[in-house]
Residue, then its C-alpha position, 0 to 999 in steps of 0.5 A: m646201930r649206925d656205927m655197926i653198919v658203917l663198921a661192917l661196910f668198912a670191914l667188907f672193903s678192909l682187904t682192898p690193898a689201896l684202902s689198907h695202904a691209905a689206912g696205914v695198916d701194917a704192910v708186912a702183915l697184909s703181904a704175909m696174909k696175901e702170900r698165905v692165901p693159897e695155903l689157907v684156902q687149901a686148909k679150908e677146903s680140906g675141912a681142917v680150918g674154918e672162920k671163927r666168930d672173932g674174925l680169926v681162923g681156927l682149927v676145926n679138929e685140933n687133934l687131927a690138924s698137922t703141925a703145918v696146919k697149926a703153924l698156918v693158923e697161928e701165923e694167920n691169926k697173928n697177922r690178922r690181929t695186927v691188922y685188926e688192932a691198927r684198923a680199930q685204933e684208926q677208927s677209934k673202935d673197940l678192938e673186940v667189937f671190931m673183931r666181931v664185926m670182921g668175924d661176921s663179915r668173913i663168915d657171911n662171905e665164906k664159901p658154901g661147904r667150908f667150916v664156920q663157927k656157930f655162936d655156941g663155938n661149934w663148927t658147922k659147914k656153911n650152906 
């Protein structure tokens, strides 16, 4: 339990640039993620993209997603995996556990009205 709390607290602060740089996380991935924020916010606000339980983003309705949104999700997830792998290794944590903690943190901190993934894998708008 203590490890999960410590990991959760680290996850909340994990996107702070100073911490990221100090931790030796892939600066290229973080830079790409930062540049992608406006597009990702727009995709979330439109309801096309949501935060998944595993710390990645997902297509809320794959059949309705444009090619550009699909590419956005793919690139964001590629960069998130790079960052998560580095941080999990730095902390000697299991990647899958680290990603679940990040997913919980991202969902908890997501704005109301945006889509988040429920435990059963379905999407719901956050209240």
